[in-house]
N, C-alpha and C positions, 0 to 999 in steps of 0.2 A: 457127607463131606462138609467140612467147615471152611470158612474163608474169612479174611479180614478185608474190610473195605474202608478206606479213608473217606470221611465225609468232606466233600468240598462244596462250597457255595456255587450254585448254578443259576443265580439270579439273572445274570446277563443273558444266558442262553434262553431262559424262559421268557424274559422280557422282550428280547429281540424276536423270538418266535411269535409272541403275542402281537407285537407291532406288525409283523408281516401278515398275520391272519386278519387283522383289522382292515388292511387295504385290500384284502382278498386277493385275488389271484392276479406281466409283460415279459420278462426275459432274463435269463442268465446269459445265454448266447444270443437271445433276441436283443439284448443291449448292444451286442456286436453289430447287429443289423442296423440299429438306429445310428450307431457311429458311422457305419458305412454310408448311410444315407446322407451324411453331412459332406461327403466327398463328391467332387464333381465327377460325372461319368467320363470314363476314358474309352475311346473307341480305337481299336487297332486296325488301321486301314493303310493301304498303300498310297503313296503320293498321287494326287490327281494329275492326269495328263490328258491332252486332247487326242482323240482317236480319229482316224480317218472315217469318213461317213460310211464307207463300205464295210467297216468292221463294227458298226453300231449294233447290228443284230447279235453278233457273237459276244460283244461286251454285255448286252442285256441278258443273254443266257448265262454268262458267267456270274453276273450280279445276282441273278435269281438263285443260282446254285450256292453262292456265298450266303445269301439270306437263309437258304435251307439249312446250311451247316450251323449258322448262328442260332437259328430257332431251336436246335436240338439241345442247346445249353440250358441248364436250369436257370430260371429267372433270378436275378440278383440285383441289388441296388447299385452295385458298382461293377462295371465291366473289368475283367481281368487284364492285367498287364502280363507280359511274357513270363515273368517270375512271380506274379501275383503279389507284389509288394504294396499294392493299393489296399490290400485287405487289412482289417483291424483284428489283431489277435488279443483277445481278452486275457489269455493266460500269460502274455508277455508284458502287459501294462494295463492298468485300470484307467489310464488317462485318455483313452479313446484314440491312441496313436496308430497310424498305419505301420506296417512292418518297416517301411522305408524311413519313418520318423522315429523309430525306436533305436536307442544306442546299444543294440545287441544284435546277434544273428538270429533271425526269426524266419521260419519257413511256414507258409500256409498252403496246404494241398487241398484244393477245392474238390467238391463232388464231381464236377465236370472233368477235372484232371484224372480222378480215380477211374471214371468210366473210360475215358480215352485210352488210358494205359492198361486197362484190364485188371486193375487191382481188386482182388476179391476179398482179402482180409487186411487188417491193419498192419500185419507183418509185411505184406506185399507193398503197402504204401511206404512204410519206413525204409524199405530197401531201395526205393527210388529217390529218397531224399539225400541231401549232401552229407556224405560221411557217416551215414547211419547203416548199421546192419541189424538183423533180427533173426531170432530163432524161436521155434515153437516146441521146445522141449516140454513134454506134457506136465512135468513137475512145475514149470514156470512158463506157461504159454505166453506168447506175445512179449518175449523178452527182447530188450533193445541194447545196443551198444553205440555210443557216440563220444567223440573227443576223449577216448581212453577209459570211459566209465560204462558200467553195465548194470543191468538188473535194478536192485533196490536203490542204487545211487542216482537213478533217473525217476522222477516223479511221474506217475501215470494219473491223469486227471480226466474226469468225465464232466463236461460242461463246466470246467474250472474247479471241480470239487475233487479232493483227494480222499480215497477210501482206505488207504493203507499201503504198505510196501508192495511194489510191483511183483516181487517173487512170491507173494502170498495171494494176491487178489486179482491179478490179470487173467483174462480168459481169451480164447480164440474169438475174435469178433469180426463179423461180416461188415463190409463197408456200405451196404445198401441204404441203411438208415442214417448215414452220416452226411452232414453238410460240409464239414471240413475237418482236417487234422492239423493242429498247430504244433510246431516243434520249436522250442526255445532252447538254445544251446548254452552250455556252461552253467556255473552255480546260479541258482534261481530261487533261493529260499524267500526272497522278498515277496514273490507272488504266490508260492504254493507251500511254503513252510519246510519243515524237516524232510530230508530225503532227496533234495534236489541238487546234490553236488555236481552231477553231470548234466543237469538240465531238466526239462519237463516236456511231456508229450500230452496234448489235450485233445480229446475226442468230442466234437461238437455235433449234436444231433440236428436233424432237419428242422428248419424254423418256418413259421407262417410268413406269408408275404401279403401285402395289401394289393388287391387288384383282382382281375378275373380268375376264376378257379381253373387250375391246370392239373391235369392228371398224367401219370406216367406208369408204364408197366414194362418189365423186361424179364427175359428168361434166357438161360444158357445151359449148355450140355457139353461135356467133354469126353475124351476117349477113355477115361477111368470110370465112366458111368456116373460122374458127378453132375449135379444140377443146382442151379440157383434160380429163384423167382423173387420178384419184388413188385409191389404196387404202392404208389404214393399219390396223394392228392392234397392240394392246398390252395388257399386264396381267401377272398372276402366272402362272408356269408350275407344273408338277407338282413341280418341284424346290423344296424349301423355301427361301425367301429369294431366289429368282431371278426377276426381272422383266425384261420385254423391251418393245421398241418397234421396229416395222418400218414403213417408208413407201416407196412408189414412186409417182412421178408423171411424167406425160408431157404435153407441150403442144405445139401448133403454132399460133402466133399470127401471123396474116397482117396485113401492114400495109395501109394505105389507098393507098399508092403502088404502082404496078405492079411486080410481081415482087419484092416485099419480104416477108420473113417471118423469124420466129425460132422454132426448134424446141428444146425443152429436155427433158432426162431427168435425174431425180434419184432416187437410191436411197440410203436411209439406214437405219441400224439401230444399236441400243444395247442392251447387257445390263447390268443392275445386280444385284449379288449381295451380300446381307447375310451375310457369313461368321459374324459374331457381333454381339452388341449393341454392340461397340466397334470393329468393322472392317467397312467396306464397300469393295468393289472394283467397277470398271466398265470397259467397253470399248466403243468406238464406231467405226463405219466409214461413210464416205459417198463416193459417186461422183456427180459432176455433169458434165453435158455440155450445151453449147448450140451450135447451128449456125444460121447465118442468112445471108440476102441482105440487105445493109444499105441503109437509107434514110439519106442524108446531107443531106437538106434541100432547100429551094427557093432558087434564087439571088435575090439582090437585083437588081432590074431598074429602069432609069430610068422614071419615070412617063411621060415624053415618048415612050418607045419603046412601052410597053404600050398607051397610048391608052385605048380603051374597055374593055380587059381589065385595067386597073389596079384594084387593090382598096384599100379604105380600112379602117382599124380593125385591121389586122394588124401592119404596121410603118409607121414614119414617120421623117422626117429626111433628111439628105443623106449621101452616101458617096463616097469615092474608093476604088476597088478596091485591096485589100491585095495581090492577086496580080499584076494586070497594070498597076496604076497609073493607069488611066483614070478620069476624073471622071464619075460616074454622075449627079450632081445629086440632086434629090429622088428617093427610091426607093420601090418598092412590091413586092408579090408579085403576079406575073402570074397571073390565075385559070386560065390554060391549063397552069400547071405544078403545080397542086394534087396531081395523081396521077402525076407524072412521076418516074421514076427515071433519074438520069444515070450510074448505076453501070455498069461494064463487065459484059458477059454472063457472064464467067467469075469474077465476084467471089465471095469467100467470107469469112466472119467466124466463127471457131469457137474453142471452148475445151473442154478436158477437165481435170477436177480430181479429185483423190483425197485424202481425209482419213483418217488413222488416229490415234485418240486413246485414251488409257487412263490410269487413275489409281486412287487410293484415298483413303479418309477413315478415319483412325485416331484413336480417342479415347485419348490417352496417360494422361489423368487426368480427373476430373470437370470440371476447369476448363481443360483443355489439349487442343486438337485439331490434328492434323497432316493437311493435305490436299496432294495432289500429283497433277499430271497431266503426262504426256509426250505429244508430238504430232509427227506427220510429215505434211507436205503436199507435193503435187506438182502442177504445172500445165503444160499445153502450150497456147499460144494462138497464133492466126494471124489477121492482117488482110491481105487481098489485094483491093484495091478501087481505084476512082477516088474520091478523097476531096475534091478541090477542084472547086467549081462557081462560077466567077467570070464574071459578065457583062462583056464587053468593049465599051465604048461606041464604040470605033473601028471594030470589025468587025461589031457587033451579033450576035456569036456568044457562046457560053458556053465559056470556056477551062477545060480539065480537066487535072488532074495525077494520075497513078496512084501509089500508095504501097503498099509491102509491108513488113511487120515481123512477127516471131514472137518468142515468149517460151518459154524452157524454165526453169522455176523449181522449186527444191527448198528446203524449209525443215524444220528439226528444232529442237525446243526442249522446255523444261520450265518449269513454274510450280509453286512449292511455297509453301504458306501455313502459318503456325503461328498459331493463334488462342488467346489467353489471356484468360479471363474472371476478373476479380479484383475485390476490394473494397478501395478505397483510402480510408482514414480514414472508412469508412462509406459511401463513394460507389461506385456500380456503375461498372465500367470494362471496356471490351473493347479489346484491342490485337491487331492482325493484322500480322505481319511476313511479307513476301513476298520470295522470291528467284526471279528469272526469268533464263533464259538461252536464246539461240537462235543458230543459224547459218543463213544464207541464201545460196544460190548462184543467180545470175540470169544467163542467157545470152540475148542479144538479137541474132539475125541480122536484118539489115535491108537495104533497097535501097541501092545506090550511085547508080544512075540512077533518075530519076523520069519515065517516059514521059509525054508530054503531047500534047494535040490540042485542036481546037475543034469544037464541034457546034452545031447550031441549037437555039434556045430551045425550040421546039415540035416534038414528035416527033423527038427527037435519035436518030441512029444510035448504038446502044450500043457496038458494037465490042468489042475484047478488050484485055486488059492490055498485051500486047506483051512485049518483051525484059525479062528480069529479071536483074540483076547484084547480088550481095549483098556485104555486109561484116559485121563482127561486133563487138559490144560485150559486156563482162562487168561484173558487179558482185558483189562478195562482201562480206557484211555480218555482223559479229559484234555481238551485243547482250547486255549483262548489266545487270541492274537490281536494286537493293535498295530496298524501300519499306516504310514504316510507316504505318499508319492506326489512329486511336484515337478512341474515343467515351467521354467522361466525363460521367455524369449528375450534375450539381450538385444538382438536385432531381428529384422525380418527373416534372416537366414541362419542365425546362430541361436541355439537353445541349450540350456542346461537342464538335464533330467536326472532326478535322484529320488531315493526312497529309503525308508528305514522300517524294519519290522521287529517288534518285540513279541516273543511267543512264549507261552507257558505250556509245558507238556507234563501231564501227570499220569503215571503208569502204576497199576496194581496188577500183580501177577500171582497166579496160584497153579499148582500142579499136584495131581493126586495119582496114586497107584491103582492097580486093578481092583483093590478093595475099597477105594474111595478115601484112603488115608493120605494126608498131606505128606509130600516128600520133604526131605531135609532142607532147611533154609527157606521153605515156603510156608505161608505166602510172604511177599515182600512188596515194598512200594518204592518208587523213585520219581523224582521230578527234575525237569531241566527248564532253563530260561534262556534260550539262545537269542542273540541279537544279530540280525543280518541286514544287508542292504545293498544299494547300488548307487553309484554316482557316475555320470557320463555326460557327453555332449553330442549334438548333431550339428553339422555345418553344411548347408547347401551352398557350396562355393559358387556354382553356376547353376542355373535352372536345370533340374534333373540329376545333378551330381551331388551326392551327400556323403560327407566324411563323418565317421563316428568313432568314439572310444568310450570304454567303460572300465570301472573297477567294481566288481561284484563279489559277494560272499555267500556261502551256503553252509548248511549244517545237516548232519544225519547221524544215525546211530552207528557208533564205531564197530559194533559187533553184528552188523549185517541186518538185523531184523527186530524191530521193537516188539512184535507180537510174540517172539520166541525167546526173549532175553531170559537167562537163568541168573540166579543170584551170584554164581561164580564167574559169570561173564563180565567183561569190562563195562560198567554201567555209566559210560560217559559218551559225549558227543565228539565226533570228528568234525573238523572245520575245513573249509575250502575257500579259496579265493581265486579270482581270475583277473588278468589284465588282457584286454582285447581291443583291437583297433581294426578299422577297415573302411570300405566305401561301397556305396550302392549307386548305380546309375541307370536311369531310364532315358533312352535317346532314340534318335533316328525316327522322329515322328511317332514315338512310342511303339515302334516295331522291334526294338531291341532293348535288352536289359541284362545287366550283369552285376555281380557282387563279389567282393573279396574280403576275407577276414583273416587275421592272425591272432593267436591267443597263447597265453601261458597260464596253466592252472596248477595249483599246488593243493593237495589234500593231506592233512596231517592226522596222526593217530588212527591209522587204518588197521582193521582186522580183516583177514582174507580167508576165503574157503580153502580148506586143506583136504577135502574129500571125507566122505563118511560123516558129514555134519560136524566136522571139527574146524576150529579156527586157529590161525596163526597170526601173530602180531606182525604187521607189515610196515610199521613206521610211517613212511611217507609215500605218496604217489605223485609223480610229476608228469605233466602232460603238456606238450607244446606242439602246435601245428598250424596249418594254413588250410583255407577252404576257398574254392573258386567255383562260381556257377554262372552260366550264361544261357541266353535264349534269344533267337533272332528269327524274323520272318523276312528274308531278303527280297522275295517276291511273294505275291499273294498266295500262290498255291503251296509254297515250300516253307516248312518249319524245321529249324535245327536247334537242338538244345544239348547241354552237357554240363557235368559238374565233376570235380575231383577234390579229394580231401587227403591230406597227408598228416599223420599224427605220430609223434614219438612219445609213447607212454611208458614209463618205467617206475619200478619200485626203488626206494632208497631206505637205508637203515632197516632192511628186512632180514633180520638175523634170528636164528633159533638154534637149539642144541643140535649139533651135528652138521650145520651148514648155513648157507645164506642164499637168499633169492634177490639180493640187491642187484639192480641193473636189469632184472628180468621184466618182461612185458606181461601185464595182466591178461587173463584168458579172454578169448573172443574179441581181441582188439587187433584188427589189421592195420598195418602201417599205411596202406594206400587203398582207397575205395574210389571208383570212378563209374559214372553212368553217362551214356550218350544216346541220342535218338534223333531220328529224322523221319519226316513224313512228306508226301507229295500228294496233292489233291487235284484230280482232273476235273475241272469245272465244266462238266457237260450237263445235259438235261437230267441225267442220272449220275450225280456226283459220286466218283469212286476215289478212294484214298488208299495208298499203300504206305506202310510204316515199318520201321525196324528200331529196336531198342536193345542196347548192349550194356552189360554190367561186368565190372572187374573188381574182385575182392582179393586183397593180398594175403600172404601167409598169416596164420593165427596159431595160438597155442590153446590147449584145452586145460592146462593147469598152470599154477605159478612156477612150477619147476621148469617149464619150457622144454621138456624132453621130447614131447610128441607134437609135431606140426600138422595143422590142418592146412594142406597146400592151397596156394592161390588158385583161383578159377576165374574163367570168363564164360559167361552165358549170354544168350540173346533170344529175343522174341521177335516174331514178325507177324504182321496182320494186314488184312485187306477188308475194307468196309464199303458199303454202297448205301446211299440214302435214296429211298424210294419216294418218288413224287406223289402228291395227294391223288393224282389221277389213277394210281395203282390201287391204293387202299383209301377209299373215300371216307371211311369211318374214323380215320385218325388224321391228325394234322401232319405228323412226321413219323417216319418209320426208318429204322436203320438195321441192316444186317451186317454182322461182323464175323470174320473167320480169323482165328488166331492160333499160332503155333508157339507154344512155350518151350524154351530150351531146345530150339530147333536143331542144334548140333548133337543133342542127346548126350550132353556132358555129364559124367559121373563126378560128384564132388561132395566134400564135407561142408555142411552149412553152419553147424554149431556144435559146441562141446560143453557139457555141463560139468563144472569143476567139482560138484558134489558126487557125480557119477563118471569119473574119469576113465573107466574101462570101456566105454562105448561112445560112439560118435553118431550124430544125426546126419544122414545123407540128404542131399537135395533131390527134388523130384526129377525124373527123366523127362524125355520129350512127351508132350501131350498136345492134343488137338482139341480146339474148342470152337463152337458156333454159338452165337448169341443174337438175340433180336430185341430191339428197344422201340417203344411206341410212346408218342405224346399226343394228347388231344385236350 
């Protein structure tokens, strides 16, 4: 196989990597910890009042129970506020600003919140966030939708580093090894570059802390015979200035469909070393693995065929099969297919990933700090499945098509920041200059032939994949970026925040056939130089009440995926911009917090999925909406929280031969998403807590045609937990037992639809029961 590779100078990449290696090994996300340490601690307590002497003993017992609950939280430099806006999100700003000080909508979900809400995977976490939905379609696991945008229009980051478009690189990920998940809404290319028209979601691994060593272990088991285990340890070592964190987790999550499951393994560790007051170095390593037998959904079936087995409330509308072209008429989900897997018996879906990261933080002067990190990432992924399940109204059988693809990915890069704190004409100013560079190599062997067959709708013979013949595609991507971000405080309460990013993206693509011969128009090369940025303000009108507004821009590949661009695809960038305004308030002695935002996003030059890996030109996408979130502790034992998001997302100028989708809503975008929860804690010697969480997701569509509706659904979880005092288990400091019922009404609903596979719908899990135990010592 021959290929053409454009030679590009990589002096900056090599120089910056060398600079990092000289300082040897403190933090990408550990920098977030340092930023958090600069904030004053916030304690959420009820107002003090004088108690009658006769109630002193009862009050003491309640205070002891409150301390027990507090001790179960993971140690952090900053106590959480009700909505966690005291947290610093490095994926939202490099200025060290808290979420409340950033002129954008930023959500930070902590490890403590993930445990309390029973979030097992990152998709679970996303669905509890404001206006975010998620689906684990095996072709694109951990796919997200927010503010009208989905999949590769939302950057997925790992400790602030992008590894590629979400719909190619994301995997099912357990939450056990994560310290936080940061969600930045709206165009965000200033921080993470190409691909952030809808925003960015950043996964932050557990970080070392300075202080006594603390250990934790937890285990859970549910009624689907799923289990999760995790052990973590961190703190200061006997070596002065050396802190560590180590976590290992393993899970086996069984699906509700027959013979479906996902098994994960995650091992991560990091060392932070304070060489001196002016120099910190750090190093981190992580290995992740997931293996599964995939569930690809239930086929859309004609109501006339299902008869008494037709269901209501899951899907509605009419459909013509994208795969076989037969007219299905009004469609339903047949109740006999709820637990059916149409995948072949020898299916597999697996990935192995390795991260190496290291860097330093050097204080060059009292007002000048240099930070740098180098990273290397490698991944091997494989899909070997039946992926199409299309009902054929001519034969009354389910047509299947088998698909194989694999990835071999390598990525190396460096990010270097220079932070300058200055006083300009008596005004405080902070400027961060960032240089970043990376080189990515991506090899994608894939099937040439796609074996197909037809099976019965009910109790289908699974069969095997059959003959596999492969071909190969490659993508090599250079990326260099220079960005500036600045915060100028005009007064003590009013600040201007802005930034600019100039990015160079160089792509070389090749594709060969089964004989290793290059296909027509291959190889080819293309480069882009997008300029994106943000300008906004924050105004703390009164203490605790902050108004903000911003104008921000983003850019991404108009034809969906930079890894798979063909020479005949539109080789240009789409651009997006947002106007956003809102307010955030922390009040009532820091026992209540709420936020509101309104936005208007426009994305131009859009190409959308048309099924079967085809693209249609969609012209423009317009998205307008509002988001509201609140949390309050009116009395010490009671917590109430909720959020609601409304979005009106529509295509414009979406015309093609034979029709138009202008005015239609993009797939997997609900108009309304709402979450609410409440918990009450009985402050006895054995503290017991009861809680309930509800979620409502509005109607969605599975294709741009908007002919099939995934109907709105409302589901809820309930839980009860008890904290065991040390007198019961003397070997540990804290122990907690939790019993949880997920989807306690046993609601059947459609959770996601893949527009590339529009003949089938992913269903949500039915009612399950789970018991878990957590220990700290």
